[in-house]
Each structure stands twice: as structure tokens, then as C-alpha cells.
C-alpha positions as CSV (number, residue, x, y, z in Angstrom):
1,X,0.0,0.0,0.0
2,X,1.4,3.4,-1.0
3,X,0.3,6.3,1.1
4,X,2.3,9.1,-0.5
5,X,1.5,10.4,-4.0
6,X,4.0,9.9,-6.8
7,X,6.5,12.7,-7.3
8,X,6.0,14.3,-10.6
9,X,8.0,17.5,-10.6
10,X,10.3,19.5,-8.4
11,X,7.5,21.7,-7.1
12,X,6.3,18.8,-5.0
13,X,9.6,18.6,-3.1
14,X,9.4,22.1,-1.8
15,X,12.7,23.2,-0.3
16,X,14.1,19.7,0.2
17,X,16.4,20.0,-2.8
18,X,17.8,23.3,-1.5
19,X,18.5,21.8,1.9
20,X,20.2,18.9,0.4
21,X,22.5,21.2,-1.6
22,X,23.2,23.4,1.4
23,X,24.1,20.5,3.6
24,X,26.2,18.9,0.9
25,X,24.1,15.7,1.1
26,X,24.8,14.2,-2.3
27,X,23.0,11.0,-1.5
28,X,19.8,12.7,-0.6
29,X,20.0,15.1,-3.6
30,X,20.5,12.1,-6.0
31,X,17.7,10.2,-4.4
32,X,15.3,13.1,-4.7
33,X,16.2,13.6,-8.3
34,X,15.8,10.0,-9.1
35,X,12.3,9.9,-7.6
36,X,11.1,12.6,-10.0
37,X,9.2,11.6,-13.2
38,X,11.4,11.3,-16.2
39,X,8.6,12.2,-18.6
40,X,8.9,15.8,-19.9
41,X,5.1,16.1,-20.1
42,X,5.0,16.1,-16.3
43,X,7.4,19.1,-15.8
44,X,5.6,22.3,-15.0
45,X,7.3,24.4,-17.7
46,X,5.9,22.0,-20.4
47,X,2.4,21.5,-18.9
48,X,-0.2,22.5,-21.4
49,X,-3.8,22.9,-20.6
50,X,-5.8,19.9,-21.5
51,X,-8.4,20.5,-24.1
52,X,-11.6,18.5,-24.7
53,X,-11.8,16.3,-27.7
54,X,-13.8,17.6,-30.7
55,X,-16.5,14.9,-30.2
56,X,-16.9,15.9,-26.5
57,X,-17.2,19.6,-27.4
58,X,-19.8,18.8,-30.0
59,X,-21.8,16.6,-27.7
60,X,-21.8,19.4,-25.1
61,X,-22.7,22.0,-27.7
62,X,-25.7,20.1,-29.0
63,X,-26.6,18.6,-25.6
64,X,-26.4,15.0,-26.9
65,X,-26.3,12.0,-24.5
66,X,-23.1,10.0,-24.3
67,X,-22.6,7.4,-27.0
68,X,-23.6,3.8,-26.5
69,X,-20.7,1.7,-25.2
70,X,-19.6,-1.0,-27.6
71,X,-17.5,-3.0,-25.0
72,X,-18.6,-3.5,-21.4
73,X,-16.3,-3.9,-18.4
74,X,-17.0,-6.7,-16.0
75,X,-15.0,-5.0,-13.3
76,X,-17.7,-2.2,-13.1
77,X,-20.7,-2.7,-10.8
78,X,-23.1,-0.7,-13.1
79,X,-23.1,-3.0,-16.0
80,X,-26.5,-2.9,-17.7
81,X,-28.5,-6.1,-18.0
82,X,-31.9,-5.7,-19.5
83,X,-32.7,-9.4,-20.1
84,X,-34.9,-9.7,-17.1
85,X,-37.2,-6.9,-18.4
86,X,-37.8,-9.0,-21.6
87,X,-38.5,-12.2,-19.6
88,X,-40.8,-10.6,-17.0
89,X,-42.6,-7.7,-18.8
90,X,-42.3,-8.4,-22.5
91,X,-40.6,-6.7,-25.5
92,X,-42.0,-3.2,-25.0
93,X,-40.5,-2.9,-21.6
94,X,-37.3,-4.3,-22.9
95,X,-37.1,-1.7,-25.6
96,X,-37.8,1.1,-23.1
97,X,-35.1,-0.2,-20.8
98,X,-32.7,-0.5,-23.7
99,X,-33.4,3.1,-24.7
100,X,-32.8,4.3,-21.1
101,X,-29.8,2.1,-20.2
102,X,-28.4,0.5,-23.3
103,X,-26.4,-2.7,-22.9
104,X,-22.9,-2.9,-24.5
105,X,-22.5,-5.1,-27.5
106,X,-19.6,-7.0,-26.0
107,X,-18.8,-7.7,-22.4
108,X,-15.2,-8.5,-21.3
109,X,-12.6,-7.5,-18.7
110,X,-11.0,-4.1,-18.2
111,X,-8.4,-4.5,-20.9
112,X,-7.2,-7.2,-23.3
113,X,-4.5,-9.7,-22.4
114,X,-1.9,-8.1,-24.5
115,X,-2.5,-4.7,-22.9
116,X,-2.2,-6.1,-19.4
117,X,1.1,-7.7,-20.3
118,X,2.5,-4.4,-21.5
119,X,1.2,-2.6,-18.4
120,X,3.0,-5.0,-16.2
121,X,6.3,-3.8,-17.6
122,X,5.5,-0.1,-17.2
123,X,6.2,2.1,-14.2
124,X,3.6,2.9,-11.6
125,X,3.2,6.4,-13.0
126,X,2.4,5.1,-16.5
127,X,-0.1,2.5,-15.2
128,X,-1.9,5.3,-13.3
129,X,-1.9,7.5,-16.4
130,X,-3.3,4.6,-18.5
131,X,-6.0,4.0,-15.9
132,X,-7.0,7.6,-16.3
133,X,-6.2,8.7,-12.8
134,X,-5.6,12.4,-12.5
135,X,-2.2,13.1,-11.1
136,X,-1.6,16.3,-9.1
137,X,0.6,18.8,-10.8
138,X,0.7,21.3,-8.0
139,X,2.7,20.6,-4.9
140,X,1.2,19.9,-1.6
141,X,1.7,22.5,1.1
142,X,5.1,21.9,2.7
143,X,5.1,21.3,6.4
144,X,7.8,23.8,7.3
145,X,7.5,23.6,11.2
146,X,8.3,19.9,11.1
147,X,11.2,20.4,8.7
148,X,12.7,23.2,10.9
149,X,12.2,21.1,14.0
150,X,14.0,18.1,12.4
151,X,16.9,20.3,11.3
152,X,17.2,21.8,14.7
153,X,17.2,18.4,16.4
154,X,19.9,17.2,13.9
155,X,22.1,20.2,14.7
156,X,21.6,19.7,18.4
157,X,22.6,16.0,18.1
158,X,25.7,17.0,16.2
159,X,26.7,19.6,18.7
160,X,26.1,17.2,21.6
161,X,28.4,14.6,20.0
């Protein structure tokens, strides 16, 4: 279980890089740099605003419903199954249910076998990006009082020794 978010850019490190340089801690500096994402699209200077696809813009403009899914995902709980309407109430109710909640034409797992094999060889960041999870680009608020306290304790320990 991973409790901390993935490091994407140097803004998330706050002043830790600066402190590593000031203290001449080459190991910490190298570790922090190696933990950053190596994808240039994650760097703040190259971050472009995401734009909606043309199809999505047109659907919003003309107030169209979302398109019918062709492939269903078994891992989702909200998979439409209208067969019981046909068996209990007849074809008219089935057509109404199909118009309101259309069933996908094909039902299978979240991704194909080939895709899952490729994803196993990718980094955690790429797996999350493929899954469509939004990754934070802005840094979390640094907890300066804790950092200052830790530094003062380290200095006091060095002086005591």
C-alpha cells in the first residue's frame, strides 16, 4: 500500500532539494532527483492545458447524450443487463429499458490480455496514467515547522556529539 503520492516535478519537493545542496548531502540530492518523473510532459514548464476532444465539445454544444458503449467492463458494478425486463414484462418494456440504459454489445474485462502484459512492464506512473487517474501537478503544502524542528534536532545532536 502506497500512502504518499507519486513525485512528478520539483515543485512537490518544496525546499528539500535546496536543503540537500546546502548540507552537501549528495546522496539525498541524488535520491530526490531519481524519484522525479522522467517524462517531460509532467514538468511544470511543459504543462499544457488539457483540451476537450472535438467529439466531446460537439456533444456538449448540441446537448447529446453519451454514445452507447460497444464494449462493457466486467469490473464495473453498473453493467446494464436488460434481459430480465424481456422475460418478465415483454418486448415493449425491454425496448424502453434498452433506450434508457443501453447494454454494451460485447462484455469483457477491463483491458485485453496483450495490454495487461504491456502494463506489467510499465512504471507505476504510466499505469496510473493509462488507468485515467488524475495526477496532481501542484505541490502539496510543505510542512515547514516539522522540517525546521527536524533540522534543529539534527544540529543539536551533532553539537552534543
